[in-house]
N, C-alpha and C positions, 0 to 999 in steps of 0.2 A: 810428633805428628798430631795436628789438631783435628778434633772431630767437629765438623761444622754443620753436619745435616743428619737427619734420622737415617737416611739411606746408607751413609758412611757407618753409622752405628750398627745397622743391620748387617753390613758386610763384615764388620769386625766379629760380630757374634757368630755369623756363619763360618767365618774362618777359624774361629776358636773351636767350634764344634767339629769341624773337619780336620783340624790340626795342621793348617798350612799358613799360620801367621809368621811373618818375618820379625826381625828384632824390633824395628820401629812400630810395627803394628801390635806386637806383644806388649810393649811399653804403653801404647795408647789404650789397649784393652785394659791393662791394670789400672790406669788412671780413670777409665770409664767406670770400672767396678768400684773404685774408691769414692767417686763423685755421685754415683747413682745406685743405691742398694737394690732398686727394683730390676736392675739388669740380671741379677741372679735368677729371679723368677722367669724372665724371658728365656734365659739359657735353658732352664728346666723344661719350658714348654717346647723349645726348638729340639731338644734332645728326645723328648717324648714323641714328637712328630717323626723324627728320624727312626726311632725304634719301631714305630707303627709301620712305616713304609718298608723298612728293610728287616722287619722281624721275621720270625720263623714262619715259613709258608704253611698255611692252613687249607686244607681241601674244602671246596664249597660243599654245602649240604647236598645230598642226592636230589631233593626236590627241586632246589634251584637249578641244578645242572639239567635236569629233565625238561624244566620249563624253557631254558634257553635253547636246547636242541629242538623242541617242538615248534618254538616260534621261528627259528631259522628255516625249518622244513616247510612251514606254512607260507612263509615269505617267498621261498623258491617256487613252490607250486603256483602261487598267485602270479608270479612274474611269467612263468611258462604259459599259463592260461592266457594272460593278457597279450603275449607275443603271438600266440596262435590266432586269437581274435583279430589283432591288427593285420596279420598277414591275410586272413580271410577277407577283410573289408577292403584291402588293397586290391586283391584278385577280382573281387566283385565290381569294384569301381573301374578297373581296366577293361573288363568285358563290356560294361555298359557304355563307356565313353570311346572305346575303339582305340585306346592307347597302344603303342607298340610294346612288345614284350620287353625290350631293353628298358623302357621308362618304368615299367611295372617293377622290374627287379631293382632299379635304383631307389624308387620310392620305398619299397619294402625294406632295403638295406638301411635307409635313413631312419625309418621308424623303429627298426630293430635296435639300432644304436641308441636312440632316445630311451627305448624301454630298458636297455642294459644299463644306461646311466642311472635311470630311476631305481632300478633294482639294486645297483651298488650303493646309492644313497640310503635306501631303506636298510640295507644290511649294516652300513656304517652307523646309522642312527641306532639300530637295534643293539649292535655290539657295544656302542658307547654307553647306552643306557644300562646294559648288563654289567659292564665293567665298573661303572659308577656304583651300581648297587652292590656288586661284589666287593668293591673296595671298602665301602662303608661297613658291610657285614664283617669282613676280615678285620678291619681296624677295631671294631667294637669287640670282637672276640679276643684279639690280641690284648686290648686294653683291660678287659675283664680278667683274662688269665694273669696278666702282669700284676693287677691288684690282688688277686688271690694269692699269688706267690709272695708278694711283699707282705701281706698279712700273715701268712704262715711263718715267714722268716722272722718278723717282729715278735710273734708269739713264741717262737722257739728261743729267740734271744732273751726274751723276758723270763722264760722258765729257766734257762741256763744261768741267768744272772741271779734268780731267786735262790737256786741251788748253791751258787758260789757264795752268796751273801748269808746263807744259813749259819746261825751261830753254832760254833763248835766249842764244846767244853772239854778241856784236857785235864786228865787226872794222872798223876805220877804215883805209882805204888811204892811203898817203903818196905824194906826188908824187916822181918820180925825175928824174934829170938830163936825161932825154929829154923832159920835159914843157915845154910852152910857158908863157908868162906867165900866161894865163888858166887853163891846166890846173894850174899850180902853186897857184892859190888856190881850186881846186874842192874839194868835199867828196864822198867816196864812202864809204858805210857799208853793210855787209852784216850782217843779223841772222839767224843761222843756227839752225835747229831740227834737231838731229841725229836725233831720234827720227823725225820725219816726212820728213826729207831735203828740206826746203824752206828758202827763205830770202827775206827782203825786201831788195831792192836799192833803196837810197835815194841818188840822185845830185842834187847841187846845184852849179850854176855851171860845168859843163863846156861847152866851146865847141860851137856847132852845126856839124855836119859837112855836107859836100856830099852830093848824092844818091847818089854812088857809093862812100860810106864809111860804116862803122858802127863802134860801139864793141864790142869783144869782151871778155867776162870769162872768165878762165882759172883753172883749178885745177891747181896745180903739185904733182906727186907724186914720191916717190922712184923712182929708176930701176928698182929691183927689185920695185916694187909690181905685183901681177898685175892689171893693168887696162889697157884700151885707151887708149893716149896717143899723142901725136905725137913727132916727133924731139926736141922740147924738153921731153919729160916733162910735158906739159901736156894737160889735158882741156878742150875747149871747153864752157863751162858756160852762157853766155847771150850773145845778141847784142841790142844795144839802141841806141836813139837818144834824143836829148833834145828838149825843146820849145824855144820861142823864148827862154825865160828860162835855158836850160841845165839844166833840172831833169828828173828822171824817178824814178818810184817804181813798182815792180812786184814781184810774187812770182815766184820762179824755182825750178826743180827742181834739186836738187843730185845729183851723182854719188854712188854708194854708198860711195866712199872716205871721205866725210865722217862715216861712223858711228864711225870710229876716228881719234882725234886724230893718231896717229903716222903715218897714211897720207896726210896733207896737209902739204906743206912751205910753200906760199905761195899767195896769191891775187893776180892781176895783171889789169890792163886795158890793152888795146892798141887802136890804130886800124887796122882791116883793110878790105880791099875788100868791098863789099857783095855782090859775085857769089860770092866764095869766102873767107869769113872763116875757114874751117877751115885755110887754108893757113898761117896764123900767120907772116906775113912781117915784122911790125913788132916793135919792142922795147917793153917796158912803159913807159907813162907814169904809171901808179899801181901801187903794189906794197905788199904786206903779208906779212912773213915770220911764219909760225906756229910 
């Protein structure tokens, strides 16, 4: 199918928007897109126009509605007054010229028909003007709303992409000489997001503790770092238990010292009393020097 005129091109664009192109027209449309990159812009404009016309219905403002009703009432009153004056003039003319009553009624009927036609024309003009104004108003409102929604969606996508692209630093802890046999074969990994000060703690294969014990995760910092720490220069970062298989995965909140690499010396895991894990009485079973 050859495209020989702008009108045929417009028909193809409209058919594509409405989704009713046949096989030959679809092939011609693909050829048109390949030959003329500006067609894509015309498609976007047509789609925008279609969305504006068939977009979500928006109620007119109360002030505009009141103005339309007032204008219609005023036009109706003017027509009735004009019709009464015409009838009075006809009756007066008949009395002065001596016309028969039948002729008077005929003349009055003709004049009334003319007045009715004028009234209908006025109403049509008024309604046409109001509809045009209302269409422009609703179109602008829909366009503004669509722009606002698109801007919010773009901002949301950018924020989500920023979070997804945030650099995660992963640390695997090693078993120490204090670890038991099952603790030696366990796996503890921490994925740190320094920007958000959060981390994902992923534990596999740690022994299940008794009810009066918990695992404690510690952040070890230099002695001269201005932060609240215990006598072992450690900050209690998380307290956790494991399931029957010895596994646990959870998101934890990190102390602010993680924003600077130089303010953290090590990460450690100990077994502490469930009643007072902050006492930090045990030695590390898992440790990672940073």
